[in-house]
C-alpha positions, -999 to +999 in steps of 0.1 A: +732+308-626+715+298-661+682+309-673+657+282-664+633+274-694+607+244-674+580+227-695+544+215-682+525+187-705+489+177-679+473+149-694+433+152-688+418+138-712+403+114-691+362+104-701+353+103-663+334+062-670+342+051-637+326+080-625+292+077-639+297+108-651+288+120-687+312+153-676+352+141-683+365+132-652+390+164-649+359+191-653+349+178-618+352+202-590+369+192-554+366+222-529+350+247-556+373+242-575+378+219-609+405+189-602+426+205-637+421+242-620+439+221-592+469+215-609+473+244-634+471+268-599+499+240-584+519+246-619+515+284-620+533+282-586+565+267-611+565+303-629+566+277-666+575+288-698+553+265-716+519+242-710+507+217-731+475+204-721+462+173-736+424+173-741+402+146-753+376+162-789+357+180-773+365+192-741+383+228-763+363+250-749+361+238-709+394+232-707+403+267-725+380+281-694+398+265-668+430+273-681+428+312-686+418+317-651+445+298-640+463+326-658+494+302-674+503+299-709+488+267-723+479+252-753+458+226-757+466+189-772+439+169-781+441+136-785+415+116-803+419+079-789+419+083-753+437+044-748+434+038-719+446+010-694+432-021-707+456-006-737+483-006-716+475-047-708+467-050-742+503-037-755+515-057-729+503-089-743+515-082-779+544-074-766+550-110-751+536-121-777+562-107-804+594-115-781+581-148-774+581-158-808+615-138-814+629-160-790+622-193-802+632-182-839+668-174-823+674-198-799+662-215-829+690-203-846+714-216-820+718-177-806+701-184-768+683-156-754+660-154-723+625-149-719+611-112-715+593-105-682+572-078-676+552-058-652+530-036-651+511-014-625+492+019-620+494+046-595+504+077-594+544+090-606+567+116-610+571+121-649+601+137-666+636+150-667+659+145-638+694+149-632+721+182-638+749+194-656+764+166-664+738+135-666+703+140-679+679+118-683+636+114-687+628+091-665+598+083-641+603+079-600+574+065-573+569+036-552+546+032-587+574+025-602+592+002-582+567-019-575+564-026-618+595-034-617+590-059-585+571-078-607+584-079-635+607-095-617+587-115-595+580-133-630+607-153-627+596-164-591+564-176-603+564-194-639+547-160-659+558-141-680+530-114-676+522-096-636+503-069-633+490-055-603+455-055-584+454-020-594+452-023-628+432-047-632+403-023-606+404+002-639+396-032-662+361-043-659+363-064-688+398-073-676+403-117-683+429-132-671+440-151-647+449-143-603+488-153-597+486-149-560+490-125-529+525-113-526+550-100-502+570-083-521+607-077-503+615-046-490+572-040-485+551-046-455+523-047-472+507-076-493+498-069-532+472-093-550+486-098-586+470-110-621+480-127-653+466-112-683+452-136-710+452-132-746+419-135-759+404-173-762+432-185-732+407-173-708+381-201-715+400-231-725+396-258-705+428-259-685+420-219-678+389-238-659+406-262-642+431-234-632+405-207-612+388-233-597+417-250-577+427-216-566+400-211-550+409-241-532+443-229-521+431-195-516+403-215-496+432-233-477+414-264-487+438-295-488+421-309-520+436-279-536+472-298-536+450-328-558+437-298-583+466-290-591+485-325-594+455-328-618+463-303-635+500-306-644+494-344-653+469-331-677+489-295-690+527-299-681+541-268-698+520-243-677+547-228-657+520-211-629+510-244-619+532-260-616+549-234-591+515-235-571+524-273-571+559-271-560+548-247-527+522-274-521+548-300-522+566-283-501+542-279-472+535-242-482+495-230-485+473-205-484+477-179-518+499-153-501+533-156-518+568-137-499+594-131-522+626-134-512+643-115-539+636-072-552 
């Protein structure tokens, strides 16, 4: 059997802002050991040949002490710019802006090109190289990845291009966007509240304010929701999400829970 070489990367640069502490979150103790210490102890059992610990500026002494205690062959990589969930959503918006512009250019040139749709979700996943002798791939596994893929496909049904899960919004105190609805994805038993992020300025338009008010009526089960969405479509007839909700209401549906039948 060939020698197996394993490298482990530990992302440990989080500030701990949401924990309302000046101590970096990975250095908080749980059951007598730092969270980073628990991760490194688990990594040590895999006998890795290399452990790269990504830490924030100024964290090196504490991280080094924890790593030495774990007894793993480690190196510390400093992440100068700690870009979190908000940056991921900003990247999605930037990608959407580019893809929409590129689609328009190609269509004008006579090249048929459809919309690019994006799903964003947050949670634990297993990331690394998987496979065997004949096929080896760097990829991610986990329910969080599966849900993100289904959110990407959900865009086609609900009329958006970016759909993000509630777990992402919960990590962004300054999130700007609008609610899409509570989706029941195919194959899932629990619903997921979803949102559409908006670029700077979009969240302050009369169209967005009208949508937020109409959605509140929809979510409350108020019959006036149909009239509110109809008025919005009359004013802003280029908003697919507004037209989607009006279509639901005209077909006899109510409320903000949406069951999707496609994966």
